[in-house]
C-alpha positions in Angstrom: 54.3 176.1 -30.2 51.8 174.1 -32.3 49.5 171.5 -30.9 51.2 168.8 -33.0 54.6 169.6 -31.7 53.4 169.8 -28.1 51.8 166.3 -28.4 54.9 164.9 -30.0 57.0 166.3 -27.1 54.7 164.8 -24.5 54.6 161.5 -26.3 58.4 161.3 -26.5 58.6 162.0 -22.8 56.1 159.3 -21.9 57.0 156.7 -24.5 60.8 156.3 -24.2 62.5 153.5 -26.1 62.4 151.1 -23.2 58.7 151.8 -22.5 58.0 151.2 -26.2 59.9 147.9 -25.9 57.9 146.9 -22.9 54.7 147.6 -24.7 55.9 145.5 -27.6 56.7 142.6 -25.4 53.3 142.9 -23.6 51.4 142.8 -26.9 53.5 139.8 -28.0 52.6 138.0 -24.8 49.0 138.9 -25.1 48.7 137.7 -28.7 50.8 134.5 -28.4 50.7 133.4 -24.8 47.0 133.7 -23.9 45.1 131.4 -26.2 43.9 129.4 -23.1 42.6 132.7 -21.6 40.7 133.7 -24.7 39.5 130.2 -25.4 37.9 130.1 -21.9 36.6 133.6 -22.1 34.9 133.0 -25.5 33.2 129.9 -24.1 31.6 132.1 -21.4 31.0 135.1 -23.7 30.6 134.0 -27.3 31.5 136.7 -29.8 28.4 138.6 -30.8 27.1 142.2 -30.7 26.0 141.8 -27.1 29.4 140.5 -25.8 31.8 142.3 -28.1 32.2 145.4 -26.0 33.0 143.4 -22.8 35.4 141.1 -24.6 37.3 144.1 -26.1 37.3 145.7 -22.6 38.7 142.7 -20.8 41.3 142.2 -23.5 42.5 145.7 -23.0 42.4 145.2 -19.2 44.7 142.2 -19.3 47.0 143.9 -21.8 47.3 146.9 -19.5 47.9 144.6 -16.5 50.7 142.7 -18.3 52.3 146.0 -19.3 52.0 147.4 -15.8 53.6 144.3 -14.4 56.5 144.5 -16.8 57.0 148.1 -16.0 57.5 147.1 -12.4 59.9 144.3 -13.3 62.0 145.9 -16.1 64.4 148.8 -15.5 67.3 150.0 -17.5 70.0 147.4 -18.5 68.3 144.7 -16.5 65.5 144.7 -19.0 67.9 143.0 -21.6 67.8 139.9 -19.4 64.5 140.2 -17.5 62.3 140.4 -20.6 63.9 137.4 -22.4 63.4 135.3 -19.3 59.8 136.3 -19.2 59.3 135.5 -22.9 60.7 132.0 -22.5 58.9 131.2 -19.3 55.6 132.5 -20.7 56.0 130.3 -23.8 56.5 127.3 -21.5 53.4 128.2 -19.5 51.4 128.8 -22.6 52.2 125.4 -24.1 50.9 123.5 -21.1 47.8 125.7 -20.6 47.0 125.4 -24.3 47.7 121.8 -24.6 46.2 120.4 -21.4 44.0 123.2 -20.1 45.9 123.1 -16.8 46.4 126.2 -14.6 50.0 127.1 -13.6 49.4 127.8 -9.9 51.8 127.3 -7.0 50.8 123.6 -6.6 51.4 122.9 -10.3 54.8 124.6 -10.0 55.7 122.5 -7.0 54.5 119.4 -9.0 56.8 120.5 -11.8 59.8 121.1 -9.5 59.4 117.5 -8.1 59.1 115.9 -11.6 62.0 113.5 -12.3 63.9 113.2 -15.6 61.8 110.4 -16.9 58.5 112.3 -16.3 60.0 115.4 -18.0 60.9 113.3 -21.1 57.3 112.1 -21.2 56.0 115.6 -21.4 58.4 116.8 -24.2 57.2 116.7 -27.8 58.0 118.3 -31.1 55.1 120.7 -30.6 56.6 121.8 -27.3 60.0 122.4 -28.9 58.6 124.3 -31.8 56.4 126.5 -29.6 59.3 127.2 -27.2 61.5 128.1 -30.2 59.1 130.3 -32.1 57.4 132.1 -29.1 60.1 132.1 -26.5 63.7 131.4 -27.6 63.9 133.3 -30.9 62.2 136.5 -29.5 64.4 136.3 -26.4 67.5 135.9 -28.6 66.5 139.0 -30.7 66.0 141.0 -27.5 69.4 140.1 -26.2 71.5 140.2 -29.4 69.7 142.5 -31.8 68.0 145.2 -29.8 69.9 148.6 -29.9 71.4 149.8 -26.6 69.1 152.9 -26.4 66.2 150.5 -25.6 68.0 149.6 -22.3 68.6 153.1 -21.0 67.1 153.7 -17.6 64.0 156.0 -17.6 63.6 158.8 -15.2 61.4 157.8 -12.2 59.0 160.5 -13.1 58.5 159.1 -16.6 57.9 155.6 -15.3 55.5 156.8 -12.7 53.5 158.8 -15.3 53.3 155.7 -17.5 52.2 153.5 -14.5 49.5 156.2 -13.7 48.3 156.1 -17.3 48.0 152.4 -17.3 46.0 152.4 -14.0 43.8 155.1 -15.5 43.3 153.1 -18.6 42.4 150.0 -16.6 39.8 152.0 -14.7 38.3 153.5 -17.9 37.9 150.1 -19.6 36.2 148.7 -16.5 33.7 151.5 -15.9 31.3 150.9 -18.9 31.1 147.2 -18.0 31.3 147.2 -14.2 28.3 144.8 -13.8 30.0 142.3 -16.2 33.3 142.6 -14.4 31.5 142.0 -11.1 30.0 138.8 -12.4 33.2 137.7 -14.1 35.3 138.2 -10.9 32.8 136.5 -8.7 31.8 133.6 -10.8 34.7 132.8 -13.2 37.9 132.8 -11.1 39.3 129.9 -13.0 39.4 131.9 -16.3 41.5 134.7 -14.6 44.0 132.0 -13.6 44.9 131.5 -17.3 46.3 135.1 -17.6 49.8 134.7 -18.8 52.3 135.7 -17.4 50.7 137.6 -14.6 49.0 134.7 -12.7 51.9 132.5 -13.5 54.3 135.0 -11.9 52.0 135.4 -8.9 52.1 131.6 -8.5 55.8 131.6 -8.8 56.2 134.2 -6.1 53.8 132.3 -3.8 55.7 129.1 -4.4 59.1 130.7 -3.8 58.0 132.4 -0.7 56.6 129.1 0.7 59.9 127.4 0.0 62.2 130.2 1.3 60.3 132.1 4.0 58.0 129.6 5.7 58.6 129.1 9.4 60.9 126.1 9.9 60.0 123.8 12.7 63.1 122.5 14.4 63.4 118.8 15.0 60.8 116.1 14.4 57.5 116.6 16.3 56.2 113.4 17.9 52.6 112.4 17.2 50.3 110.0 18.9 52.6 109.9 22.0 49.8 108.1 24.0 49.6 105.2 21.6 49.5 101.7 23.1 49.3 98.3 21.6 46.2 96.4 22.8 46.7 93.3 20.5 45.8 90.0 22.0 45.9 87.8 18.9 48.8 85.5 18.3 49.0 86.2 14.5 51.3 88.9 13.3 49.9 91.4 10.7 51.0 91.5 7.1 49.4 94.4 5.3 50.3 95.7 1.9 49.1 99.3 1.1 49.1 100.2 -2.5 49.3 103.9 -3.2 47.7 104.3 -6.6 48.6 107.0 -9.1 46.2 109.2 -11.1 43.3 106.6 -10.9 39.7 107.8 -11.3 36.9 106.3 -9.3 34.5 106.3 -12.2 36.9 104.2 -14.4 36.7 101.1 -12.2 34.0 98.6 -13.3 33.8 97.7 -9.6 32.2 101.1 -9.2 29.7 100.8 -12.1 31.9 101.7 -15.1 30.3 99.9 -18.1 33.7 98.8 -19.4 35.1 95.7 -17.6 38.3 97.3 -16.3 38.4 95.1 -13.1 37.9 91.5 -14.4 40.3 90.0 -11.8 39.3 92.0 -8.8 35.7 91.2 -9.5 36.5 87.5 -8.8 38.0 88.4 -5.4 36.2 89.2 -2.2 37.0 92.9 -2.1 35.1 96.0 -0.9 35.2 99.1 -3.1 34.5 102.3 -1.2 32.3 104.6 -3.2 32.7 108.1 -1.6 36.4 108.7 -1.1 37.9 112.1 -1.8 41.6 113.0 -2.1 43.6 115.4 0.1 45.0 117.1 -3.0 45.0 117.0 -6.8 48.7 116.2 -7.1 51.0 113.5 -5.8 53.2 116.1 -4.0 50.2 117.1 -1.8 48.1 113.9 -1.5 50.8 111.4 -0.6 52.3 113.2 2.4 48.8 114.4 3.4 47.2 111.0 3.5 49.9 109.6 5.8 49.9 112.7 8.0 47.8 113.3 11.1 46.8 116.7 9.6 43.6 116.8 7.8 43.2 118.3 4.3 41.9 121.6 5.7 44.9 121.9 8.0 47.6 120.3 5.9 50.8 122.3 5.4 53.8 120.8 3.6 56.4 122.4 5.9 54.6 121.3 9.0 54.0 117.8 7.8 57.7 117.3 6.9 58.6 118.0 10.5 55.9 115.8 12.1 55.9 112.0 12.5 53.5 110.4 10.0 51.7 107.1 10.2 54.7 105.1 9.1 56.9 106.8 11.8 54.3 105.9 14.5 54.0 102.3 13.3 57.8 102.0 13.1 58.2 103.4 16.6 55.7 100.8 17.9 57.6 97.9 16.4 56.0 97.4 13.0 58.5 96.7 10.3 57.8 99.1 7.5 59.0 99.0 3.9 58.4 101.5 1.1 58.9 100.4 -2.5 58.5 103.1 -5.1 57.9 102.8 -8.9 56.9 106.5 -9.1 58.9 109.6 -8.4 59.5 109.1 -4.7 57.7 109.0 -1.4 57.3 112.9 -1.2 59.0 112.9 2.2 56.8 110.1 3.8 59.4 107.3 3.9 62.5 109.4 5.1 62.8 107.3 8.3 61.9 103.8 7.1 63.5 101.5 4.6 63.0 102.8 1.1 63.6 100.9 -2.2 63.6 102.5 -5.6 62.0 100.2 -8.3 62.1 102.7 -11.2 65.1 101.1 -12.7 66.2 97.5 -13.6 68.8 97.7 -10.8 66.0 96.6 -8.4 63.0 96.0 -10.7 63.2 92.7 -12.7 60.1 93.5 -14.8 61.2 96.3 -17.1 60.8 96.8 -20.9 61.5 99.4 -23.5 58.9 101.7 -22.1 59.5 101.5 -18.4 59.7 99.4 -15.3 56.4 97.8 -14.3 54.5 98.0 -11.0 54.3 94.2 -10.8 58.1 94.1 -10.3 57.6 95.6 -6.8 56.5 92.1 -5.6 59.8 90.6 -6.4 61.9 89.6 -3.3 59.2 90.4 -0.8 59.2 86.8 0.4 62.7 87.2 1.7 61.8 90.4 3.4 58.9 88.7 5.2 60.9 85.7 6.2 63.6 88.0 7.6 60.9 89.7 9.8 58.8 86.6 10.5 58.3 87.5 14.2 57.2 91.0 13.6 54.1 92.9 12.3 54.8 94.1 8.7 53.5 97.0 6.6 54.6 97.2 3.0 53.8 100.3 0.9 53.9 99.9 -2.9 53.8 103.3 -4.7 52.6 102.7 -8.2 53.3 104.3 -11.5 49.7 103.5 -12.2 48.0 105.9 -14.7 50.6 108.6 -14.7 49.9 110.8 -17.7 49.9 112.1 -20.3 51.5 109.1 -21.9 49.0 106.5 -20.6 49.9 104.1 -23.3 53.3 103.6 -21.6 51.8 102.5 -18.4 51.0 98.9 -19.4 52.5 96.1 -21.5 51.0 95.2 -24.9 49.2 92.2 -23.3 46.8 94.8 -21.7 46.0 96.7 -24.9 42.4 95.5 -24.7 40.7 98.8 -25.7 41.7 100.2 -29.1 42.6 102.4 -30.9 44.9 104.1 -28.3 46.5 107.5 -28.0 50.2 107.0 -28.6 51.5 110.5 -27.8 51.7 112.8 -24.8 50.0 115.5 -26.9 46.4 114.6 -25.9 45.0 117.3 -28.1 46.2 115.3 -31.2 44.1 112.3 -30.1 40.4 111.6 -30.2 38.4 111.3 -27.0 38.0 107.6 -27.7 41.8 107.1 -28.1 42.5 108.9 -24.8 39.8 106.9 -22.9 41.1 103.6 -24.4 44.7 104.3 -23.3 43.6 105.4 -19.8 41.3 102.4 -19.4 44.0 100.0 -20.4 46.2 101.4 -17.7 43.3 100.8 -15.2 43.1 97.2 -16.5 46.8 96.8 -15.6 46.3 98.1 -12.1 43.5 95.6 -11.7 46.0 92.8 -12.6 48.6 94.3 -10.3 46.2 94.5 -7.3 45.0 90.9 -8.0 48.6 89.7 -7.9 49.1 91.5 -4.6 46.1 89.6 -3.2 47.5 86.3 -4.5 50.8 87.1 -2.9 49.1 87.7 0.5 47.1 84.6 0.3 50.3 82.6 0.7 50.6 83.9 4.2 46.9 83.8 5.1 47.2 80.7 7.3 49.6 82.2 9.9 49.3 85.9 9.5 46.6 88.6 9.6 46.7 89.6 6.0 45.1 92.6 4.2 45.5 94.8 1.2 44.5 98.5 1.1 44.5 100.3 -2.2 43.8 104.1 -2.5 44.7 106.4 -5.3 46.5 109.7 -4.6 44.2 111.8 -6.9 42.2 111.5 -10.1 42.6 112.8 -13.6 40.8 115.0 -16.1 40.6 113.5 -19.5 39.2 116.4 -21.5 36.1 117.2 -19.5 35.5 121.0 -19.7 38.6 121.2 -21.9 40.9 120.2 -19.0 43.5 117.4 -19.0 45.8 115.9 -16.4 45.5 117.0 -12.7 46.9 119.4 -10.1 44.0 121.9 -10.5 43.5 124.2 -7.5 41.5 122.2 -5.0 38.7 124.7 -4.5 37.8 124.6 -8.2 39.1 121.2 -9.1 36.6 119.0 -11.0 35.5 115.8 -9.2 37.4 113.8 -11.8 40.5 114.9 -10.0 39.3 114.5 -6.4 37.0 111.4 -6.4 39.3 108.5 -6.0 39.0 104.7 -5.8 39.8 102.8 -2.6 39.6 99.0 -2.3 40.1 96.6 0.6 40.8 92.9 0.7 41.2 90.9 4.0 42.4 87.4 4.9 40.7 84.9 7.2 42.5 86.0 10.4 42.2 89.7 9.9 40.4 91.7 12.6 37.7 92.8 10.2 35.7 90.6 7.8 33.9 91.6 4.7 30.4 91.7 6.2 31.7 94.2 8.7 33.5 96.3 6.1 30.9 96.3 3.3 28.3 98.1 5.3 30.5 101.2 5.2 31.2 101.1 1.5 29.0 104.1 0.8 30.1 106.3 3.7 31.8 109.6 2.9 35.5 109.0 3.4 38.7 110.8 2.5 42.5 110.6 2.7 42.1 112.1 6.2 41.1 108.6 7.4 44.3 106.8 6.4 46.4 107.8 9.5 43.9 106.3 12.0 43.0 103.4 9.7 46.6 102.2 9.7 47.0 102.6 13.5 43.7 100.8 14.1 44.6 98.0 11.8 47.7 97.2 14.0 45.6 97.4 17.2 47.2 100.7 18.3 45.0 102.8 20.5 45.5 106.6 20.6 43.3 109.5 21.6 44.2 111.3 18.4 41.9 108.7 16.7 39.3 108.7 19.4 36.7 110.5 17.3 37.8 109.3 13.9 35.6 107.4 11.6 37.7 104.5 10.2 37.4 102.9 6.8 36.9 99.5 8.4 34.4 98.2 10.9 35.3 98.2 14.6 38.5 96.3 15.5 37.9 93.3 17.8 40.7 94.5 20.1 39.4 98.0 20.3 35.7 97.3 20.2 35.0 97.8 23.9 36.9 101.1 24.0 35.3 102.4 20.9 31.7 101.3 21.7 30.9 104.8 22.9 31.8 106.2 19.5 29.7 104.2 17.1 30.8 104.5 13.5 27.5 105.5 11.9 27.2 108.4 14.2 30.7 109.6 13.4 30.1 109.7 9.6 28.6 113.1 9.9 31.8 114.6 11.1 33.4 114.3 7.6 
């Protein structure tokens, strides 16, 4: 038997029709679904004679890894449906990675799963539809309808194992000449590897699914701060409005030194802007429940938090009347046991236009609520639409179009940096107006209530820095634009803290971890769970004697 015929026989035994099909899909995915991966790679290793070998090597490595993964997923007739699903999902992931520079990890998937219909419409575009059609739907249709049946015949296990062995050998061989480069790449550039599509995307999907389906379920609702007691002696009832901001960056507030005047109204009010506040997460789905939870960022777990009383539950249990009004997606499980009102539609929100319902509408009807509860302490939480992206231009009425030209599309890559910045800053300008109106509302009750406003954003936003847009980056590698958030306090004349007490802590390192105890302390609720906490505010008059042993400046080092 000739060498040629022997080689042909071996090739036919190793490269069956289905294996050839898998290789074809792998090459298609590598060429069409990994632009973000190669874009990031070429920024680190520009194409030249010195880097060419490593770039080719790592391209082969990722191709082999995709093929290996598809070999494990696709067997026999199931491949007719598995491979098309992978093609469509990879096209979806590729669009958002290419367009916004985001990473499709388990947190981003959770964020996507919790996105409502209005937010989905804001993310759709003709570019998305075309890319999905050309790179996902049409190839998937060809696989299902036009591929001959022989390509879906099950391979012998021995053949598949040999192919897997060859792939693993190939991966080893391409690594060996560049082992030092790979060591540096793996150790220093984790974020680049997260753009591998669909392997990291599928890893994230498995992780997200396992968290949803197989996490330990805590039965019942775990009580928190059981030792809490009210030490209030003042005759005035509290009226506090907490505004949960959306996607606001610390460095875009002129109160914090931004050269553009984005806070003209707040600058005229006696407010304190805290300068060193970090978020619990980089997405609403993590940050909002985390900030109201007793769990710190390091110990936060979604499943555990859902089965524990949060700050609103403790306040409600102690007689505070709590109301949550939402102009965003929802409370992310925080307001399940307190009154909740949806202000995303004209049914409740009287201030709506062609774009959307406005945050300012959440103040409507609050006077009736306060009158109904005139003999009780009150906490009102207003969850903003704020700067929710990528369509920042929809977040404010035309009257707030101060900075022009603006980006009038959700495809930020089609806009200049100036247009993106202008649209985003105009939305901050509208938040400034909204917060000032909250303060004006509270001033009406300042004579006979302890009034205060606390504003804190859930997370920040990337606006093109390092080629990244939006938010929800993995926290360990998230840029500070996504984690450094604004926090602002205003207090009335009868409140337990006054501005001179508060302002001295404006530069202390704070975080969402402090919200739980800040809310309890604001209502003169004493608990050992807050014994060693550093509050955002100065010492409460009612708790001062008990907390004198734990002076705030000394506690700052614990964060």
